LUMZARO-532008 format. One record per residue: residue number from 1; residue in three letters; x, y, z of N, C-alpha, C in turn. Coordinates in pm, whole numbers, always signed. Example, Ala and Ser with C-alpha at 12.3 -4.5 7.8 and 13.67 -1.06 7.14 Angstrom:
2
<1, ALA, <+1319, -569, +780>, <+1230, -450, +780>, <+1320, -330, +780>>
<2, SER, <+1285, -225, +708>, <+1367, -106, +714>, <+1290, +3, +787>>
***
This chain:
111
<1, MET, <+3444, -14926, -13193>, <+3395, -14858, -13310>, <+3507, -14794, -13390>>
<2, SER, <+3592, -14716, -13322>, <+3696, -14652, -13400>, <+3815, -14744, -13413>>
<3, LEU, <+3885, -14726, -13520>, <+3997, -14814, -13546>, <+4127, -14763, -13486>>
<4, PHE, <+4145, -14631, -13482>, <+4274, -14576, -13442>, <+4274, -14510, -13304>>
<5, ILE, <+4158, -14474, -13251>, <+4150, -14402, -13124>, <+4090, -14494, -13020>>
<6, ASN, <+4158, -14502, -12907>, <+4105, -14582, -12798>, <+3986, -14512, -12735>>
<7, SER, <+3892, -14584, -12687>, <+3775, -14528, -12621>, <+3814, -14478, -12483>>
<8, ALA, <+3762, -14364, -12445>, <+3789, -14307, -12314>, <+3670, -14333, -12224>>
<9, TYR, <+3697, -14379, -12105>, <+3592, -14407, -12010>, <+3607, -14314, -11890>>
<10, ALA, <+3495, -14269, -11838>, <+3498, -14179, -11723>, <+3538, -14255, -11598>>
<11, GLN, <+3613, -14187, -11513>, <+3652, -14249, -11386>, <+3538, -14232, -11286>>
<12, ASP, <+3543, -14310, -11185>, <+3443, -14297, -11079>, <+3459, -14162, -11013>>
<13, ALA, <+3347, -14096, -10988>, <+3351, -13965, -10924>, <+3392, -13980, -10779>>
<14, GLY, <+3483, -13894, -10735>, <+3525, -13897, -10596>, <+3423, -13826, -10508>>
<15, VAL, <+3432, -13846, -10382>, <+3342, -13782, -10287>, <+3383, -13635, -10273>>
<16, GLY, <+3286, -13542, -10286>, <+3314, -13399, -10275>, <+3345, -13360, -10132>>
<17, PRO, <+3392, -13238, -10112>, <+3424, -13193, -9977>, <+3297, -13188, -9890>>
<18, VAL, <+3315, -13226, -9767>, <+3202, -13228, -9675>, <+3169, -13085, -9633>>
<19, GLY, <+3040, -13048, -9636>, <+2997, -12916, -9593>, <+3013, -12808, -9700>>
<20, GLY, <+3041, -12843, -9820>, <+3060, -12744, -9927>, <+2933, -12667, -9959>>
<21, ASP, <+2820, -12734, -9954>, <+2693, -12668, -9983>, <+2660, -12564, -9876>>
<22, MET, <+2684, -12598, -9752>, <+2655, -12506, -9642>, <+2746, -12383, -9649>>
<23, PHE, <+2871, -12403, -9688>, <+2965, -12291, -9702>, <+2917, -12195, -9811>>
<24, GLN, <+2869, -12246, -9921>, <+2820, -12161, -10030>, <+2699, -12080, -9987>>
<25, ILE, <+2608, -12141, -9915>, <+2489, -12070, -9868>, <+2528, -11960, -9770>>
<26, LEU, <+2616, -11993, -9675>, <+2661, -11892, -9578>, <+2738, -11780, -9646>>
<27, PHE, <+2816, -11814, -9747>, <+2890, -11712, -9821>, <+2795, -11616, -9892>>
<28, LEU, <+2691, -11667, -9955>, <+2594, -11581, -10024>, <+2516, -11494, -9925>>
<29, VAL, <+2478, -11550, -9812>, <+2407, -11471, -9710>, <+2499, -11361, -9657>>
<30, GLY, <+2624, -11395, -9630>, <+2720, -11295, -9582>, <+2745, -11186, -9685>>
<31, LEU, <+2753, -11224, -9811>, <+2774, -11127, -9918>, <+2655, -11031, -9929>>
<32, PHE, <+2534, -11084, -9918>, <+2416, -10998, -9922>, <+2412, -10905, -9802>>
<33, ALA, <+2447, -10956, -9684>, <+2447, -10871, -9563>, <+2549, -10759, -9577>>
<34, LEU, <+2667, -10790, -9630>, <+2769, -10688, -9652>, <+2720, -10583, -9751>>
<35, PHE, <+2661, -10627, -9860>, <+2607, -10534, -9960>, <+2498, -10446, -9901>>
<36, TYR, <+2413, -10505, -9815>, <+2306, -10429, -9752>, <+2363, -10316, -9666>>
<37, PHE, <+2462, -10347, -9583>, <+2516, -10246, -9492>, <+2606, -10145, -9562>>
<38, ILE, <+2663, -10179, -9675>, <+2750, -10086, -9747>, <+2671, -9999, -9845>>
<39, ALA, <+2572, -10054, -9913>, <+2505, -9980, -10020>, <+2359, -9946, -9992>>
<40, ILE, <+2280, -10042, -9953>, <+2135, -10020, -9945>, <+2097, -9934, -9825>>
<41, ARG, <+2149, -9966, -9707>, <+2110, -9894, -9585>, <+2147, -9745, -9588>>
<42, PRO, <+2270, -9708, -9627>, <+2302, -9565, -9634>, <+2219, -9489, -9737>>
<43, GLN, <+2189, -9555, -9850>, <+2107, -9488, -9952>, <+1966, -9463, -9901>>
<44, ARG, <+1909, -9557, -9830>, <+1775, -9536, -9773>, <+1775, -9423, -9671>>
<45, LYS, <+1882, -9414, -9593>, <+1892, -9307, -9494>, <+1898, -9171, -9562>>
<46, ARG, <+1980, -9158, -9668>, <+1987, -9032, -9742>, <+1854, -8998, -9807>>
<47, GLN, <+1785, -9100, -9858>, <+1656, -9078, -9921>, <+1553, -9027, -9820>>
<48, LYS, <+1551, -9081, -9700>, <+1458, -9035, -9596>, <+1490, -8892, -9555>>
<49, GLU, <+1619, -8859, -9541>, <+1658, -8722, -9506>, <+1615, -8624, -9614>>
<50, HIS, <+1631, -8661, -9740>, <+1593, -8572, -9850>, <+1441, -8553, -9854>>
<51, THR, <+1367, -8661, -9835>, <+1220, -8650, -9833>, <+1175, -8560, -9720>>
<52, LYS, <+1237, -8571, -9603>, <+1203, -8486, -9490>, <+1234, -8340, -9521>>
<53, MET, <+1350, -8313, -9582>, <+1389, -8177, -9617>, <+1290, -8115, -9717>>
<54, VAL, <+1249, -8193, -9817>, <+1155, -8143, -9917>, <+1019, -8116, -9855>>
<55, SER, <+974, -8202, -9764>, <+843, -8183, -9704>, <+840, -8065, -9606>>
<56, GLU, <+955, -8032, -9544>, <+961, -7922, -9448>, <+995, -7788, -9513>>
<57, LEU, <+1003, -7784, -9645>, <+1036, -7661, -9716>, <+926, -7557, -9696>>
<58, ASN, <+966, -7433, -9667>, <+870, -7325, -9643>, <+898, -7208, -9736>>
<59, LYS, <+797, -7126, -9752>, <+811, -7004, -9830>, <+911, -6912, -9758>>
<60, GLY, <+1005, -6855, -9833>, <+1105, -6767, -9776>, <+1238, -6835, -9749>>
<61, ASP, <+1244, -6969, -9761>, <+1371, -7040, -9740>, <+1466, -7013, -9856>>
<62, GLU, <+1593, -7007, -9825>, <+1696, -6992, -9927>, <+1751, -7131, -9957>>
<63, VAL, <+1752, -7168, -10086>, <+1784, -7306, -10122>, <+1883, -7312, -10238>>
<64, VAL, <+1939, -7430, -10256>, <+2022, -7463, -10372>, <+1957, -7583, -10440>>
<65, THR, <+1944, -7576, -10572>, <+1890, -7688, -10648>, <+2003, -7782, -10686>>
<66, THR, <+1968, -7899, -10738>, <+2070, -7995, -10780>, <+2152, -7943, -10898>>
<67, SER, <+2098, -7847, -10972>, <+2173, -7789, -11084>, <+2264, -7676, -11038>>
<68, GLY, <+2259, -7640, -10910>, <+2348, -7539, -10856>, <+2290, -7399, -10854>>
<69, ILE, <+2163, -7384, -10882>, <+2099, -7252, -10883>, <+2056, -7218, -10741>>
<70, LEU, <+2095, -7098, -10697>, <+2058, -7049, -10564>, <+1938, -6957, -10578>>
<71, GLY, <+1848, -6964, -10484>, <+1732, -6877, -10488>, <+1653, -6881, -10360>>
<72, LYS, <+1555, -6791, -10354>, <+1466, -6781, -10238>, <+1329, -6831, -10281>>
<73, VAL, <+1270, -6920, -10201>, <+1140, -6978, -10234>, <+1033, -6872, -10220>>
<74, THR, <+958, -6849, -10328>, <+850, -6750, -10325>, <+712, -6815, -10329>>
<75, ALA, <+704, -6936, -10383>, <+576, -7006, -10388>, <+601, -7156, -10385>>
<76, LEU, <+508, -7228, -10323>, <+518, -7373, -10314>, <+390, -7438, -10364>>
<77, ASP, <+407, -7549, -10432>, <+298, -7630, -10481>, <+324, -7772, -10428>>
<78, ASP, <+237, -7866, -10458>, <+261, -8003, -10414>, <+389, -8060, -10474>>
<79, ASN, <+413, -8031, -10601>, <+529, -8088, -10670>, <+630, -7984, -10716>>
<80, TYR, <+596, -7857, -10711>, <+683, -7753, -10766>, <+711, -7643, -10663>>
<81, MET, <+824, -7575, -10684>, <+858, -7458, -10603>, <+902, -7349, -10699>>
<82, THR, <+870, -7225, -10665>, <+911, -7112, -10746>, <+1020, -7039, -10670>>
<83, LEU, <+1133, -7017, -10740>, <+1248, -6951, -10677>, <+1270, -6814, -10738>>
<84, ASN, <+1299, -6717, -10653>, <+1342, -6586, -10697>, <+1494, -6592, -10704>>
<85, VAL, <+1549, -6592, -10826>, <+1693, -6607, -10843>, <+1764, -6475, -10868>>
<86, ALA, <+1690, -6372, -10904>, <+1746, -6237, -10925>, <+1629, -6140, -10916>>
<87, ASN, <+1657, -6011, -10930>, <+1549, -5912, -10926>, <+1453, -5937, -11041>>
<88, ASN, <+1327, -5959, -11008>, <+1219, -5983, -11105>, <+1244, -6105, -11193>>
<89, VAL, <+1321, -6201, -11147>, <+1343, -6326, -11221>, <+1302, -6442, -11131>>
<90, GLU, <+1196, -6510, -11171>, <+1148, -6625, -11096>, <+1152, -6748, -11186>>
<91, MET, <+1195, -6857, -11127>, <+1204, -6984, -11200>, <+1128, -7090, -11122>>
<92, LYS, <+1069, -7184, -11195>, <+992, -7290, -11133>, <+1069, -7421, -11147>>
<93, PHE, <+1081, -7493, -11033>, <+1153, -7619, -11028>, <+1068, -7724, -10961>>
<94, GLN, <+1096, -7850, -10991>, <+1033, -7957, -10917>, <+1095, -7963, -10778>>
<95, ARG, <+1013, -7994, -10678>, <+1062, -7995, -10540>, <+1166, -8103, -10516>>
<96, VAL, <+1159, -8212, -10592>, <+1255, -8322, -10571>, <+1396, -8283, -10612>>
<97, HIS, <+1411, -8173, -10687>, <+1543, -8128, -10729>, <+1607, -8032, -10630>>
<98, LEU, <+1553, -8027, -10511>, <+1612, -7947, -10404>, <+1737, -8019, -10353>>
<99, HIS, <+1847, -7947, -10343>, <+1971, -8008, -10294>, <+1995, -7976, -10147>>
<100, ALA, <+1976, -7849, -10111>, <+2001, -7811, -9971>, <+1925, -7684, -9937>>
<101, VAL, <+1890, -7670, -9811>, <+1832, -7546, -9759>, <+1947, -7471, -9692>>
<102, LEU, <+1966, -7346, -9733>, <+2077, -7265, -9682>, <+2033, -7187, -9558>>
<103, PRO, <+2128, -7148, -9474>, <+2095, -7061, -9360>, <+2044, -6925, -9409>>
<104, LYS, <+1960, -6863, -9331>, <+1906, -6732, -9368>, <+2020, -6630, -9386>>
<105, GLY, <+2007, -6550, -9490>, <+2107, -6446, -9517>, <+2224, -6489, -9604>>
<106, THR, <+2224, -6614, -9647>, <+2334, -6664, -9729>, <+2338, -6594, -9864>>
<107, LEU, <+2223, -6571, -9924>, <+2220, -6509, -10057>, <+2273, -6367, -10054>>
<108, LYS, <+2247, -6295, -9945>, <+2296, -6157, -9936>, <+2448, -6153, -9922>>
<109, THR, <+2503, -6250, -9849>, <+2649, -6250, -9830>, <+2722, -6295, -9956>>
<110, ILE, <+2659, -6375, -10038>, <+2723, -6422, -10162>, <+2724, -6314, -10268>>
<111, GLY, <+2610, -6248, -10288>, <+2598, -6156, -10400>, <+2589, -6017, -10352>>
***
């Protein structure tokens, strides 16, 4: 068809490496297993510990919220907790924003 350019023809395809498909599958499975043990499993463990801590929260516990506010729990609801953060100052927070339960007497030693 063309006058100045020679036609290019494809060469016969060579035989691919033996077992290449199996290596790819094993590599993907291994990569997922590594990701599971590095990222997913530890996150689930922390999530279970946090859920347990929130469910075991009692009135009178001294806590720290995720925003860094320290206070004493004065009232509990299904989803909310009321903290006494200063004299006659009470604030209401969602229970899921609990960061840690402090040992008794921590607030007195700090302030």
